[in-house]
N, C-alpha and C positions, 0 to 999 in steps of 0.2 A: 234264510240261514246267512252267515255271515259269511259265507265264499260267496253266494249269489249277491250280496251287498258288494264285495270287493270285483267282482265280474263287470258289475255295471257301473262303478266306480270308475275303474279303469277304461273300459269301453268308451265312455262320456268324456274323460280325459282326452283319451285318443280323437274322437270324433271331434274333441273341439281346435285339435291343429297340432296335437302334442306327438308328432310320428315318430319323434326319438325314443319313444319308450316303447317301440314296437315289439323288440327281444322281449323285455319285460311281459308284456301283453300275452306273447306266444307262451310263453313260461306258465304264465299263470293258466290259460286256457287249454292247455292241451291233455289233461287229464281230468277237465271238471266233469259232471255229471251232470243231466239235464237239468238247467238252473230253476225251471217255472214250475211251481207249486200249484196255480192258479191260472187257467188262461184266459186270456182278454175276452170279454162278451160284450156284445152289442146291446146296449141298455135303450139306447134313444135313435130313432132315426125321423129326421124332422127334414121338411121340404120347407120353403119359402117361395110360393108362387109368385107372387109379387115384388120385385127386389124392396127391399127395406119397410116391407109389413109383416105383419104378425106370421108366425110359423105355422106350419099343418102337422103336427106330430102323427106318425103311421105306424103301425105294426109292423108293416112289410113293403119295400120297395124294390124297384128294378136298376139294379146298376147298369147304368149307359156311361159310356166316354164323357158326355157332358154333364153328367152330374145325377141325380136321382130321379125316378119317373114314379109316380104312385097315383091311383084312383084318377086315371085319366089326365092327371097334369105332371109340366116337369118344373124343377124347381128353378127358379129365377126366370119362367118363362115370360112374364109381364114385366112393365117397368113404366115408373111415372116420370114424365118428362116434361121441362116448359116447352115453350111453343120452338124456341130455339133448337129442341133437343138434348138439351143437356139436363142428366138425370138427377134424381130428387132421392133426398135419402134423411134418414132421421135426425142425421148432423145438423141440417137446418129445419128441418119439418119433424118433429118429435111426435105429432098426433099420427103419423104413419104406422106408429105400433099399433093403434086402436084398431085400423083395417084388420079384421079378421077373415081369413077364406076358409071356405069348406066346402068339400066336393061332393056334388049331387047330383045323381043321375047324368043327365048330357051338360052340365054347366059347373062351373065355379061361381059358387056365389060368396060376397061378399058383405060384412055386416060391420056397423061401426054405431055409436052412441049418438043418437041424434038426428041420422040418418036412414033413409028407407034401404032395403037390403037392395044390391045390384046382383044381376045374375049376368056372367059371361060365359057365350056358348062356348062348349069346349071343341065344337066341330069347326073346321076352318070353311067360309063361304064361297071363296075364293075370288072376293071382289074386294077385299081390305085395300084401303089406300096406302101406297107406300110413305115412309119416313124414315128418313134418316137421323140415327141419335147418337150420341156420344156414352160411352163408358168409360171413363177416365181418359186414356189417349185412343182408345178404339173408336173409329166411325163403323157403326153397325146398320144395315138397313132391316127396318123392321117395319111392321105393320101395324097401321092406326087402328082403334078399337072403335073409331066413332065420337060422335058428339055425344050420345048419351053417358058414355062412359066417361069422356072428359068432363062435361057437366057434373056428375058425382064426384069425382076425385076435386074437381075444382073447388064445389062447395065444402068437400070435408078438408080441404088443407087452406081454404082461406086464400089461394091463388090459381091464376089461370095456368092450368096443366092438361095434359094428355095422357091417356094411356096407350101403351105400345105394346106388341106381342111380339115375341122371337118368332121370325119365320123358319118354317121346317127347311125350306131349301139354302137354308145359310149356315155355313160353319164360321164360328169365332176361334182361332184357335191362341190357346195360352202361349206365353212366353217360354222358350227353351233354355233360357238363363239358367233357371233353377233344376230343369228337368234334366240335366246331362243329355240334353239334344233328343229326348223322346217326346213325340208330337201327343198334344192333347188338344182339347176343346174345351170350352164350356157355352153358356149362355149368356144371361146378363149378370151373372157373381161378377165379384170385383176382377179375379184374375184367375182361377182355377174352378173345377167343378167340384169339389168337395172340401169340407172344413172339416178337421178333426179335432177332439179336444178329449183327454180323459180325465174320468169323473176324479180322481185323485188330485189333479191340478187344481181343479175348482177347490176342491177340499183343503188342499193347503192354502190357498188364496183366503179361503174363508176362516181358516186358524189366525192368521195373520191379521185379517181384520177384526176377528173378535179381540185381540191382543192390542188390536190399538181404539178398542170399545166402539166397534162400529157393527151394524147389523151384517150377516150373511147375505150373499149375491145368489140368486138361481142360476142355472146354467142357460136360460134364455137369454140373459143379457148378452151373451157371448156368440150366440145364433150359429151355432155347428149343427151340422147334417149328421154327424156321427159322434157318438157318445158311447165310449169306451169304460168299462169296469174293468179291472183286474190288470191295470197297469200301476208302476209306480208314477208319484207327480211328475210330472212332465217329461216323462220316458218316451213320449209320443215324438219328442224332438229330435231322438237318436234311432227311429224305427226306419230301416230299409224297407220294410213291406208289414202290412196285416194281411193274412192270406189264409186260404183253406184251400181243397183240392180245386175250386171254380172259379176263385176270384184272388185277384193280389191289388191291393191300393197302396199306393206308395207316397208317402208323405215327402214333400219336395221344398217349401217354403214356410217359414215363421211366419204367422198372421199377427203383422204389424197393426195395435189397436189405436183406433181413435175415440170420441167421447161417448159414443154410443153405449158402451158398458154400463155408463151412467144414468140410462134412462130406465125407468120401471117400464117395463113391456106390458105390463097391467093396467097403469095409469096414463102413460107417456109423461109422467113428471120427473125432469132430471132430480136426479139426488147426488150426494156425495160421490166424488170420481174416483174408483177405484186405482187410477193408473198411478196417482201418488206412492200406494204402496206397491204397485207392481215395479214402479220404477227403480224401488229401490234390491231387487235381485232379479227382474226379469229385463233390463235390458240388455239386447240381442248386438254383441258387436258385429253378427253377421249383416244385420238389418241396419248397420250404421247408428248403432245406437235408439233404435226404436223401441218401444213396451211391446214385447210377444207374448201371446198365450195361445195356444193351439196351433195347428199345422195345417197347411192348403196341401191337398192332395190331388194325385191322378190315378187313373185307373190303367194299371198295367195287363191285366188279365180278367178276361172273365165277363166282359159288357156283353148286359142281355141276361146275366144272372140275377137269381133273386136275395135280397138281404131280407133279414126278419129281426126284430127285437128277440134276444136271448141267444142269438146266433153265436159260436164258438170261434174263434178267430185265433192263429198262429201268429207272435210279435217276434218280428227277425229282426235284430239290432243291426246297423248299419256298423260295418267295420272293414 
């Protein structure tokens, strides 16, 4: 309804730094009824057991401070690195998209066309060799997964590399620059434990792609952990929290985009890059002009609680 649209427009105007309109905002909101007629609903939960490899959609997951956990597996619990510890991604090795994980019993099974399956034990042996690795600016003490896994990944990617696992006795804190001083942690994710995208944001992009005569993109191009329906396009940018009685998830930093969304996650073949379309309307002044879609999030309440697809949450706008 119109009054709801007006409220959201003014809130966004204020969120973008136009504090001089606070009096107008107060007058507009003082007697507003509850503006939302449809509640935000979790429609997808996705883990990425191995950083930059294929995702693992799940119907339910445990929300932890460092990200999602399901079927014995943590999000970004493993990572592929060069011999010097530098991490690998689809940016340089798009075939990583073809490495598909599935959790079966006490193992994480990996499959890839042209390769025999590889089974990684979920249980810790306690004899894993230490290996220091780099994730962007962070040095992390990890556990090497051995020569068999290294040989499998080296053959799969055509370069000498190794697989490492995030140690359960290590904490990798996130930067507090974007969290307002709130402490958080993650594993091998780029910077934060969760990535949230509203379905309407992808729908909006696909309308613009269609207008340019280009094919729509699936959500997996943007590699979110949480997909939510029931928000306006890019409304996730302006949320204080998504929450219910048990959990609260706070978006803290826009997700600046690299070329990975141009890679078809089913074939590993790069195609037209959507960044040129996104550049026309999603360059973020907060991120020094970076093209952004999706929000990095932290857990502010409810670590250890369950999330499930179909779960209804309340969206609290930041104001």
